[in-house]
C-alpha positions as CSV (number, residue, x, y, z in Angstrom):
1,M,92.3,86.9,89.1
2,S,93.6,88.1,85.8
3,D,97.2,88.5,85.0
4,S,96.7,92.3,85.0
5,G,95.2,92.1,88.5
6,S,98.3,90.1,89.6
7,I,100.6,92.7,88.0
8,V,98.8,95.5,89.8
9,H,99.2,93.8,93.2
10,R,102.9,93.2,92.5
11,A,103.4,96.8,91.5
12,I,101.6,98.1,94.6
13,S,103.5,95.8,96.9
14,T,106.8,96.9,95.2
15,L,106.1,100.5,96.0
16,L,104.9,99.8,99.5
17,S,108.0,97.7,100.2
18,E,110.2,100.6,99.0
19,L,108.4,103.1,101.1
20,I,108.4,100.9,104.2
21,H,111.8,99.2,104.0
22,G,113.8,101.4,101.6
23,A,115.1,101.4,98.1
24,D,118.0,99.4,96.8
25,R,120.7,100.6,94.5
26,E,119.3,99.1,91.3
27,S,115.6,99.8,91.5
28,A,114.1,102.9,93.1
29,W,110.7,104.0,92.0
30,V,109.7,106.6,94.6
31,L,112.7,107.1,96.8
32,N,116.3,107.8,95.8
33,P,118.5,104.7,95.5
34,E,119.7,103.4,98.9
35,D,117.1,105.4,100.8
36,P,116.4,103.7,104.1
37,G,112.6,104.1,103.9
38,L,110.2,104.9,106.6
39,L,111.0,102.4,109.3
40,R,114.8,102.8,109.4
41,S,114.4,106.5,109.1
42,L,112.3,106.5,112.3
43,D,114.8,104.3,114.0
44,K,117.2,107.2,113.9
45,L,115.0,109.4,116.1
46,S,114.9,109.7,119.8
47,A,111.6,110.0,121.6
48,E,112.4,113.6,122.2
49,A,112.9,114.3,118.5
50,A,109.7,112.3,117.6
51,S,107.8,114.4,120.2
52,A,109.0,117.8,118.9
53,R,106.3,119.9,117.3
54,A,106.8,120.7,113.6
55,P,107.7,124.2,112.6
56,N,104.7,126.6,112.4
57,G,102.7,124.4,114.8
58,G,102.4,121.2,112.7
59,S,102.1,117.7,114.0
60,S,104.9,115.9,115.7
61,I,106.5,112.8,114.1
62,A,105.0,110.7,116.9
63,A,101.5,111.9,115.7
64,H,102.3,111.1,112.1
65,V,103.5,107.6,113.1
66,D,100.4,106.9,115.2
67,H,98.2,108.1,112.4
68,L,100.0,105.8,109.9
69,R,99.8,102.9,112.4
70,Y,96.1,103.4,112.8
71,G,95.5,103.6,109.0
72,L,97.5,100.4,108.4
73,E,95.6,98.7,111.2
74,L,92.3,99.5,109.5
75,L,93.6,98.2,106.2
76,N,94.8,95.0,107.8
77,R,91.5,94.5,109.4
78,W,89.8,95.1,106.0
79,S,92.2,92.5,104.4
80,R,91.0,89.9,106.9
81,G,87.3,90.5,105.9
82,E,86.2,93.1,108.4
83,N,84.7,96.5,107.6
84,P,86.6,98.8,110.1
85,F,86.0,102.0,108.2
86,A,82.4,102.7,109.2
87,D,83.3,103.6,112.8
88,A,86.9,104.6,112.3
89,D,88.1,107.5,114.5
90,Y,90.9,109.1,112.5
91,A,91.1,112.1,114.8
92,A,92.1,109.8,117.7
93,S,95.2,108.8,115.8
94,W,96.4,112.4,115.8
95,R,96.1,112.8,119.6
96,R,99.4,111.2,120.5
97,V,101.8,114.1,120.2
98,A,104.5,113.3,122.7
99,V,106.1,110.0,123.6
100,A,108.6,108.8,126.2
101,D,111.5,106.4,125.2
102,E,109.5,103.2,125.9
103,E,106.4,104.5,124.2
104,W,108.4,105.5,121.1
105,A,109.9,102.1,120.9
106,E,106.5,100.5,121.3
107,L,104.9,102.8,118.7
108,R,107.6,102.1,116.2
109,G,107.2,98.4,116.8
110,R,103.5,98.6,116.3
111,L,103.9,100.6,113.1
112,R,106.5,98.0,111.8
113,S,104.1,95.1,112.6
114,E,101.1,96.8,110.9
115,A,103.3,97.9,107.9
116,D,104.7,94.4,107.4
117,H,101.2,92.8,107.7
118,W,99.8,95.3,105.2
119,L,102.7,94.6,102.8
120,E,102.0,90.9,103.0
121,A,98.3,91.4,102.4
122,A,99.0,93.7,99.4
123,R,101.2,91.0,97.9
124,Q,98.3,88.5,97.9
125,P,96.4,88.9,94.7
126,R,92.7,89.1,95.3
127,D,89.6,90.1,93.5
128,V,88.7,93.7,94.5
129,S,86.3,96.3,93.3
130,E,87.5,99.5,91.7
131,F,86.7,101.3,95.0
132,E,88.8,98.8,97.0
133,L,91.7,98.9,94.5
134,T,91.7,102.6,94.8
135,G,92.1,102.3,98.5
136,V,95.0,99.9,98.2
137,V,96.8,102.2,95.7
138,A,96.0,105.2,98.0
139,S,97.7,103.4,100.9
140,A,101.1,103.7,99.0
141,A,100.4,107.4,98.3
142,H,99.4,107.9,102.0
143,L,102.6,106.4,103.2
144,A,104.7,108.5,100.8
145,Y,102.9,111.6,101.9
146,H,103.6,111.0,105.6
147,L,107.2,110.0,104.9
148,G,107.7,113.3,103.2
149,A,106.0,115.2,106.0
150,I,108.1,113.4,108.6
151,R,111.2,114.4,106.7
152,Q,110.1,118.0,106.7
153,V,109.8,117.9,110.4
154,D,113.2,116.4,111.1
155,R,115.9,116.6,108.4
156,S,117.9,113.7,110.0
157,T,115.2,111.3,108.7
158,R,115.9,112.2,105.1
159,G,117.4,109.8,102.7
160,P,120.3,110.3,100.3
161,E,120.3,113.1,97.8
162,A,119.5,112.5,94.2
163,R,122.5,111.6,92.0
164,D,121.3,112.8,88.6
């Protein structure tokens, strides 16, 4: 692996870490400084709030979370050498609309586990094709998109305002 390949993996894992676990005061690349990130933002929500449909009939936060969990599960399987994409059922990940308290806690735990495993996999430099690298980079964009969508559904999940 070249130094530039190692640099790319470190940059991607930095962005993933910020999106998943939040931004610190000194270095924030995507989120505002001291933003709690995806997981701690979701921890603020009750199952009832996570199950609420978005304005104008959009998906619930629970559906977004299950979709993210599924996508990260596929990426983790890929990182272990499988090819899980050929028969992936992305539509199934959108079917979980409502959750009870116990289900919401379990879903957040499963998301946390998949996110942490993916972050660790992304930190490991490896030789990848251009196609595979594009998928790894897209995983950060995908997380950012859904974090933004979740924050549109429920304002209590938003991070701090920009300071500049």
